[in-house]
C-alpha positions in Angstrom: 292.4 22.4 48.9 288.6 24.0 48.3 287.2 22.3 45.1 283.9 24.2 43.5 281.8 22.5 41.1 278.9 23.6 38.8 277.2 21.9 36.0 273.9 21.7 33.7 272.6 18.6 31.7 270.3 16.7 30.3 269.7 12.9 31.1 267.5 10.4 29.6 266.8 6.9 30.8 263.8 5.1 29.8 264.5 2.0 32.3 264.0 4.5 35.1 261.1 6.1 33.2 262.8 9.3 32.4 261.9 11.0 28.7 264.3 14.1 29.6 265.5 15.3 33.0 267.1 18.9 32.6 269.6 19.5 35.8 271.4 22.3 37.2 273.9 21.7 40.2 276.4 23.4 42.3 278.4 22.1 44.8 281.6 23.1 47.2 284.0 20.4 48.6 287.5 19.3 49.4 290.3 17.7 47.6 291.6 14.8 50.2 294.2 13.5 47.8 295.6 15.6 45.3 298.9 14.4 43.7 300.3 13.9 40.5 298.8 10.5 40.1 295.7 10.4 42.3 293.1 12.8 43.2 289.9 12.2 45.7 287.5 14.7 46.1 284.0 14.9 48.4 281.5 17.6 47.5 277.9 18.7 48.6 275.6 21.3 47.4 272.1 21.4 45.5 270.6 20.6 42.3 267.4 21.8 40.5 265.7 19.3 38.2 262.6 19.4 35.8 261.7 15.7 34.6 259.5 14.5 32.0 258.7 11.1 32.4 257.7 7.9 30.3 254.3 7.8 31.7 253.4 11.5 30.7 254.0 13.0 33.9 256.3 15.7 35.2 258.5 15.8 38.3 260.3 19.2 39.1 262.3 19.5 42.6 265.2 20.6 44.4 267.7 17.7 45.7 270.7 18.0 47.7 273.9 16.6 45.7 276.6 14.8 47.6 279.1 13.4 45.4 282.8 11.6 45.4 285.0 11.2 42.7 288.6 9.0 42.6 290.9 9.4 40.1 294.1 7.3 39.1 295.9 8.5 36.1 299.3 8.1 34.2 300.1 11.1 32.3 302.9 10.1 30.0 302.4 8.6 26.7 300.1 6.1 26.6 298.1 8.5 29.3 295.8 6.0 30.7 292.6 6.9 33.7 290.9 5.4 36.0 287.8 7.2 37.2 285.2 6.5 39.8 282.1 8.7 41.0 279.4 8.4 43.1 276.2 10.9 42.9 273.8 10.9 45.4 270.7 13.0 45.4 268.3 13.1 48.3 265.1 14.8 47.5 264.5 18.0 49.5 261.0 19.3 47.9 260.2 15.5 48.1 261.8 14.2 51.1 261.2 10.8 50.5 262.9 10.5 47.3 266.4 9.4 46.5 268.5 8.8 43.6 271.9 7.4 43.4 274.2 7.4 40.2 277.5 5.8 40.1 280.1 5.0 37.3 283.4 3.7 36.7 285.6 4.3 33.7 288.9 3.3 32.4 290.3 5.1 29.5 293.5 4.5 27.6 295.0 6.0 24.9 295.7 4.1 21.5 297.7 6.8 19.9 298.2 10.3 20.6 295.1 12.0 21.5 293.1 9.0 20.4 291.4 6.7 23.0 289.7 3.3 24.1 287.5 3.6 26.9 285.7 1.1 29.3 282.7 2.1 31.5 280.3 0.7 33.7 277.4 2.6 35.1 274.6 2.4 37.6 271.3 4.4 38.3 269.1 4.1 40.9 265.5 6.1 41.9 263.3 5.3 44.3 260.8 6.7 42.8 260.6 6.2 39.2 257.6 6.4 36.7 254.8 4.6 36.8 256.0 1.1 35.7 259.5 1.7 35.2 262.4 0.1 37.0 264.0 1.4 40.2 267.4 0.8 38.7 269.4 0.6 35.6 273.1 -0.6 34.9 275.1 -1.3 31.9 278.6 -1.5 30.2 279.6 1.0 27.5 282.8 0.8 25.3 283.8 3.6 22.9 286.4 4.8 20.7 287.1 8.7 20.7 289.4 11.5 20.3 290.7 14.8 22.3 291.6 18.1 20.8 
């Protein structure tokens, strides 16, 4: 089955030297697995980004976008979901640049519509702002609600 995704977002990562990245993307791809408990998709497309960097410079460009997502879920109460995503942004206007973002998230419903989440993320940029690190990673825990 065909998989089409469009997105727009704002990002900030001071470790990589990004004060604000505005990004708009569109991809098309395929679900290789799609069952009642599992989903795996691979997409490819384009992204446009505008960056304000911590060193005062600006970086605008068109990037490719190759992404994959893998989800395992249990839909009966309590709902549980494990998700893993990889986003690869090879530079087009800057052909020697590449960015890679990954995340793995476990979400478990505590009581109806309230959940606990544990996430690991990693970000890499081979051309960060001057003086910034090339990679950043961390663990995030959260409590939330769905409506």
